[in-house]
Every structure is written in structure tokens, then in C-alpha cells.
C-alpha positions as MATLAB code, in Angstrom:
seq = 'MAFKTLATFVSALAAIQAANGALTRRVACPDGQNTVTNAACCSLFAVRDDLQKNLFDNGGCGEDVHESLRLTFHDAIGFSISAEKAGQFGGGGADGSITTFASIETNFHASLGVDEIVNEQAPLLARSNLTAGDFIQFAGAIGVSNCPGAPRLDFLMGRPTATQPAPDKTIPEPFDTVDTILARFSDAANFTPEEVVALLASHTIAAADEVDPTIPGTPFDSTPELFDTQFFIETLLVGTGFPGTAGNQGEVLSPLAGEMRLQSDSELARDARTACEWQSMVNNQAKMISTFKAAMLKLSLIGQDVSQMVDCSDVIPIPPAPQSPAHFPAGQTSADVEQACAGTPFPTLPTDPGPATSVPPV';
ca = [
      84.346   87.088  102.793;
      86.515   86.850  106.127;
      89.990   88.550  105.911;
      91.432   86.510  108.548;
      90.740   83.556  106.909;
      91.823   84.717  103.102;
      95.452   85.634  105.529;
      95.656   82.260  107.069;
      94.724   80.609  103.519;
      97.428   82.808  101.623;
      99.946   81.605  104.354;
      99.244   78.163  104.090;
      99.125   77.820  100.468;
     103.050   76.680   99.694;
     102.779   74.369  102.557;
      99.694   72.622  100.959;
     101.625   73.072   97.352;
     104.293   71.515   98.553;
     102.672   68.602   99.998;
     100.465   68.383   96.970;
     103.873   67.687   94.862;
     104.945   64.948   97.117;
     101.579   62.971   97.646;
      99.104   64.127   94.785;
      99.329   61.568   91.678;
      99.364   64.065   88.523;
      96.404   63.887   86.110;
      97.448   63.326   81.877;
      95.508   65.983   80.416;
      93.504   64.867   77.143;
      96.003   66.895   74.824;
      98.479   63.962   75.870;
     101.398   66.297   76.693;
     100.474   68.021   80.160;
     100.167   66.763   83.474;
      98.462   68.759   86.169;
      97.457   68.079   90.092;
      93.403   68.446   89.318;
      91.903   67.433   86.156;
      89.850   70.600   86.202;
      92.769   72.722   84.884;
      93.368   70.973   81.856;
      91.527   73.397   79.463;
      93.671   76.069   81.083;
      97.306   74.986   78.811;
      94.579   75.944   75.684;
      94.159   79.705   76.584;
      98.068   79.764   78.553;
      99.137   78.784   74.520;
      96.100   81.418   73.137;
      97.697   83.955   75.203;
     101.373   83.442   74.438;
     100.793   83.535   70.856;
      98.172   86.277   70.446;
      98.629   88.417   73.104;
     102.074   88.322   74.550;
     104.207   87.755   71.379;
     105.321   84.265   71.496;
     106.391   84.378   75.219;
     108.027   87.975   75.506;
     107.852   90.313   78.273;
     106.378   93.607   76.540;
     103.927   96.372   77.277;
     100.936   93.816   76.646;
     102.264   91.617   79.475;
     102.976   95.185   81.590;
      99.186   96.063   80.910;
      97.673   92.617   81.730;
      99.327   92.784   85.058;
      98.100   96.374   85.583;
      94.798   94.953   84.995;
      95.014   92.291   87.947;
      95.613   95.049   90.312;
      92.874   97.936   88.581;
      89.896   94.501   89.054;
      91.244   93.048   92.210;
      91.800   96.439   94.485;
      87.956   97.680   93.995;
      87.033   96.376   97.285;
      86.169   98.053  100.157;
      85.930   96.400  103.621;
      84.729  100.101  104.987;
      82.170  100.120  102.896;
      80.972   96.402  103.591;
      80.852   96.808  107.605;
      78.582   99.855  106.450;
      76.416   97.780  104.575;
      76.755   99.131  101.040;
      78.328   97.374   98.405;
      81.882   97.632   98.453;
      83.128   95.867   94.801;
      83.739   92.482   94.154;
      87.478   92.520   94.208;
      89.117   90.614   91.794;
      85.808   89.505   89.813;
      86.367   90.583   86.482;
      84.102   93.579   87.144;
      86.768   95.860   84.979;
      85.979   94.255   81.839;
      82.491   93.223   82.595;
      81.427   96.634   82.879;
      84.367   98.396   81.210;
      82.319  101.111   79.614;
      81.973  102.220   83.545;
      85.026  101.225   84.965;
      87.547  102.337   82.186;
      86.673  105.873   82.913;
      87.247  106.028   86.418;
      89.990  108.441   85.757;
      92.478  106.140   87.824;
      92.057  103.275   85.190;
      92.657  105.687   82.033;
      94.774  103.904   79.209;
      92.859  100.376   80.996;
      90.660  100.104   77.854;
      93.272   99.350   75.591;
      94.177   95.610   77.092;
      90.466   95.349   78.258;
      89.750   95.456   74.401;
      92.797   93.002   73.251;
      92.053   90.902   75.536;
      88.586   90.582   75.429;
      88.225   88.046   71.957;
      91.055   85.734   73.722;
      88.414   86.044   76.942;
      85.117   85.353   74.440;
      87.065   81.958   73.357;
      88.547   80.799   76.981;
      85.277   79.715   78.390;
      86.530   81.196   81.879;
      84.700   84.200   83.625;
      86.422   87.506   83.876;
      88.028   87.171   87.083;
      89.716   84.035   86.324;
      90.823   85.011   82.767;
      92.560   88.821   84.395;
      94.320   86.918   86.647;
      95.407   84.211   84.487;
      96.893   86.344   81.842;
      98.523   88.292   84.521;
     100.066   85.652   85.785;
     100.880   83.765   82.440;
     102.674   87.332   81.105;
     104.829   87.715   84.359;
     106.282   84.582   83.742;
     107.704   85.575   80.417;
     109.854   87.880   82.887;
     113.393   87.220   83.183;
     113.762   86.985   87.260;
     110.177   87.222   87.413;
     108.280   84.423   90.542;
     106.306   81.999   89.253;
     102.481   83.475   90.385;
      99.756   81.480   91.638;
      96.708   81.219   90.188;
      93.446   80.130   91.610;
      90.298   79.089   89.635;
      86.610   79.704   90.263;
      85.899   83.356   90.559;
      82.005   83.995   89.897;
      80.705   86.593   86.984;
      81.092   90.164   88.377;
      77.424   91.482   88.538;
      77.989   95.019   89.224;
      81.022   97.214   88.730;
      83.331   98.300   91.246;
      82.911  101.882   93.009;
      84.905  104.778   91.694;
      87.575  105.579   93.776;
      88.943  102.456   95.051;
      92.143  102.664   93.039;
      95.296  104.847   94.394;
      96.749  107.415   91.950;
     100.342  108.455   91.544;
      99.277  111.858   93.180;
      98.079  110.731   96.174;
      99.673  110.673   99.929;
     101.293  108.045  101.460;
      98.675  108.467  104.207;
      95.681  107.688  101.710;
      97.670  104.804   99.444;
      98.191  103.057  103.117;
      94.771  103.785  103.936;
      93.365  102.037  100.748;
      95.590   99.407  100.947;
      94.247   98.224  103.684;
      91.116   98.647  103.251;
      90.817   96.877  100.462;
      92.677   93.561  102.080;
      93.972   94.754  105.261;
      97.481   94.905  103.100;
     100.530   95.808  105.501;
     102.767   98.839  104.262;
     105.650   95.424  103.501;
     103.280   94.148  101.228;
     102.512   97.500   99.910;
     106.162   97.982   99.051;
     105.805   94.070   97.853;
     103.282   95.013   95.253;
     105.292   97.588   93.975;
     107.881   95.401   92.651;
     105.326   95.294   89.634;
     107.197   98.498   88.780;
     110.142   96.555   87.693;
     108.093   95.687   84.399;
     105.888   98.518   84.135;
     105.173  101.678   81.811;
     103.532  104.865   81.870;
     101.151  106.375   79.034;
      99.182  108.432   80.535;
     100.734  110.444   83.207;
     102.611  112.480   80.507;
     100.551  111.440   77.291;
     102.805  113.189   75.238;
     105.128  109.965   75.781;
     103.056  106.917   76.105;
     105.388  103.990   76.868;
     107.817  105.709   79.640;
     109.532  102.750   81.831;
     109.785  103.768   85.488;
     113.188  101.973   85.517;
     116.213  101.245   83.051;
     115.506   97.401   82.683;
     111.652   97.313   81.910;
     111.832   93.915   80.008;
     113.406   92.240   83.577;
     111.460   91.664   86.274;
     115.122   93.097   88.394;
     115.412   95.100   91.371;
     116.363   98.654   89.149;
     112.841  100.138   89.870;
     113.766  100.066   93.757;
     117.323  101.465   93.363;
     116.330  104.260   90.631;
     113.377  105.407   92.631;
     116.217  106.848   95.230;
     118.602  108.548   93.187;
     118.131  111.975   93.167;
     115.765  113.370   90.488;
     117.048  115.869   87.500;
     115.039  115.966   84.921;
     111.339  114.790   83.125;
     111.514  112.199   80.403;
     108.896  114.711   78.428;
     106.701  117.957   80.001;
     107.455  119.083   83.349;
     103.970  119.864   85.297;
     102.181  116.776   85.166;
     100.070  115.544   88.125;
     101.432  112.786   89.475;
     105.001  113.027   88.403;
     108.114  113.802   90.204;
     111.767  114.616   88.792;
     114.098  111.139   87.618;
     117.191  110.350   87.317;
     117.531  109.430   83.892;
     116.597  110.665   80.624;
     113.642  108.646   79.115;
     112.941  107.322   82.618;
     109.254  108.460   84.338;
     109.119  108.933   88.410;
     105.604  108.425   89.913;
     105.044  110.972   92.728;
     103.774  108.294   94.961;
     107.036  105.759   93.966;
     109.042  108.662   95.291;
     107.126  108.979   98.564;
     107.048  105.707   99.272;
     110.749  105.170   98.998;
     111.245  108.056  101.072;
     108.463  107.461  104.047;
     109.853  106.741  107.509;
     107.053  103.761  107.203;
     108.581  102.305  104.240;
     111.569  103.359  103.222;
     113.563  100.321  104.935;
     111.680   98.150  102.958;
     112.081   99.812  100.156;
     115.545   99.629  100.432;
     115.590   95.996  101.657;
     114.580   95.148   98.002;
     117.617   96.522   95.833;
     119.997   94.062   96.054;
     117.394   91.275   97.047;
     116.227   89.921   94.198;
     115.213   86.357   96.406;
     113.094   88.643   98.683;
     111.116   90.459   96.186;
     110.014   87.278   94.199;
     108.991   85.386   97.305;
     107.026   88.957   98.921;
     105.832   89.836   95.190;
     104.304   86.244   95.380;
     102.576   86.418   98.497;
     101.375   89.530   97.946;
      99.769   88.943   94.609;
      98.429   85.823   95.961;
      96.563   87.600   98.527;
      95.664   90.836   95.415;
      94.560   87.780   93.596;
      91.575   86.487   96.071;
      90.523   89.745   97.246;
      86.180   89.335   97.514;
      86.547   85.791   96.714;
      85.801   82.629   98.234;
      88.648   80.395   98.680;
      86.896   77.268   99.588;
      85.199   77.364   96.227;
      88.077   77.489   94.252;
      90.504   74.901   92.448;
      94.550   75.783   92.475;
      95.393   75.354   88.905;
      99.387   77.335   89.799;
     101.239   74.245   88.251;
      99.692   75.707   85.053;
     101.844   78.448   85.497;
     105.099   78.448   83.366;
     108.644   78.854   85.275;
     110.137   82.095   84.366;
     113.527   82.407   83.073;
     116.595   82.604   85.634;
     117.104   86.259   86.475;
     119.482   87.994   83.784;
     120.303   91.709   85.780;
     122.300   91.540   88.677;
     121.530   94.856   90.868;
     123.324   98.315   89.842;
     123.818  101.671   89.329;
     123.079  102.557   85.778;
     125.997  104.230   83.619;
     126.653  107.794   84.997;
     125.125  107.117   88.543;
     126.864  106.319   91.768;
     126.201  106.149   95.319;
     126.491  110.067   95.292;
     123.271  109.995   93.873;
     121.404  108.114   96.550;
     118.835  109.560   98.868;
     118.694  107.048  101.121;
     116.021  107.508  104.042;
     116.076  104.021  105.828;
     118.550  105.391  108.704;
     118.786  102.509  110.486;
     120.776  100.707  107.560;
     123.379  101.468  104.898;
     122.606  101.190  101.632;
     124.301   98.099   99.256;
     127.499   98.496   97.661;
     126.639   97.871   94.212;
     128.745   98.610   90.636;
     127.876  101.113   88.553;
     127.569  100.032   84.605;
     130.491  101.009   82.587;
     129.753  103.407   79.314;
     128.287  106.930   78.910;
     124.920  108.028   80.888;
     121.807  105.767   80.832;
     119.102  107.107   78.496;
     116.022  104.278   78.353;
     114.315  104.404   75.587;
     110.295  104.207   75.694;
     108.576  100.393   75.230;
];
């Protein structure tokens, strides 16, 4: 597809949705409870309820939400513009191939551990009447809506069934250099460095299982149940130890007991191309969620013909309000910040009272 067209579509969608809200009469769904702007979206309410009850613990922001969000990325990023230009198969993008061809793609090194959420989602996918590509992105959007402070993500329906697995090496690894990561994102969908930073807001509700397999479920920030800016703060604090064993590929020193820091996150937070954008998220919840929402829409449409899709974003619930103002964890202050953005002062933040913060696994 033409990626200039995709970028234009993404930038215009918010205006279109606003116009639809003002001008389009909502359609009553057969369930007698819900209304939508497009009747084709009515069937999604039953899928939403199934996800909430049988995967997300009745609306929680827990491990299955984290893993479902991770799956949206691992499926969608499997696309290469340069391969397509060279006449090779570059992947189907957000086509569900990671589920359809799970025996192949979940064995890629970058996707180790993803098989668990693929298997957990399988019975719900089977009774959803959705393609795997639609189900993965819908489940991710529903899950994120459970997290306080998160944006209400967009969801477009209409992805065809994947016909072949994505190529290996299309998913960035935590031990990749910043050059490699930015190049991979650019080749996937012309993502800018700023959009890469925006997508990494996902790590505010994320945890690692495979980087150090002795401590599965180790969070990347101190509030993994909240979609807040703590991830951007805590990745800039001086690293002092490892939550488990030392010497793991893709892991560097972290500032808090029980918290993991990926090498890629650490380097992106300090690289000249991304450091100021990273710091700009520190105490700006509104910016973080708006840029994440836009970047996630772009991600979810990689490889897709948007002219054949239906906007069903109004099925996604409105997330709970933010619950965690930006702060230094207990035991940390501005003296612990490794500031990498030279042009802008680091925001002034309060420090939580009490003993030094220790982060439990999820």
C-alpha cells in the first residue's frame, strides 16, 4: 500500500471521527443495549465482553493486558518497505500472521514467550468470527482501555487473513543499537524517532519474562498497573543493580529493586535523536497518551488497505482517569537523574515518601 496515503489517513482520522460524532446518526445494535456509528461494528460488543470476562479478569490491567498489547506490536511490525520495493515478500504487517503461523513466528528469538498469550487468546479468537489480525488489534485496544490514564485507542476492522508468516528479524531486540532500532521502525512504516518514543509508552504497563528467565514478570517501571509517565522518569535514573541475575543480553542496570531496564530503552532515553522527546514525556501525561494513540493507530494499519476497513473505535471503552501524578520513587531525587536533553531543564518533581521503592513482579 502507499505509506503516504496511510500517513494522510492517520492524521485525518481524528477530524473524521469528530465530524461523524456530530453528523452521523448512531445505529442501535440488536442487543438492545449498545449503539454504534456503523452497524458492522455491533458484533464486536460480544467479543469485547468475552475478552473482559475471560482474558482480562473483568476489566483489570494485568499481565494478560500487557501481553496482549505486546502481541499487537509483534504482529504489526513484521513488514519491510525495502523488501517490498526489492520485489520480495516483506510481511503482511498487522495481519495476524503471528497467530495464524504461530509455530513459526513465536519461535523467532524476538518473540520468545509470545506463544503464551497466543495460546490464551486462541479460544476467544475461535468464537469471535474475526480474522486473527483484527482480533489481535481489538484485544490490545480493549486491554489498554482497562488501564487508568491510558488513551482510548482507535480500532479499524477489516484485515484479511494472513497468507504467509512474516520474515524473521523484523522485530527489534532489546540489545539492538539505536541506529538499528530507528532503521527498523523507519523500514516498517516510516516511523520517525519521535513516533518510536511514543510507542515505547507501552512499557509503562509492561514487564519482561524472557530477558532474565529467573524472574518472569519483572516490570519496567514502578507502576505497571497504571498508564502513567513513570517509565519515562525511571529510565533516566542512575542504574545501581539488577533485579535478578547479571549478564543478561539486552539488560542494563536499573535504579529500583525489582525493576528491569532494557538496554534499548536506556540508550533511546539518552541518544541525541530521541533524548529530548523522551524527557518531554516525563510530566506530560496528555502528550504521552495523544502521541501513543496516534502511533498505535499507524502501527495497527501497517500493510493494510484502509479504504476497505470500517472504523469501529466507538466500541472501545473509555479508560479510567489517570491516578498517578509524575514523581520520583521513594528514595530517588533529581540528583539521581542522568539528564540527556541538554536544551531543556529536567522537570521539577516531588519524591514519594517512605522507604526506598521496591517493585513486585506482575
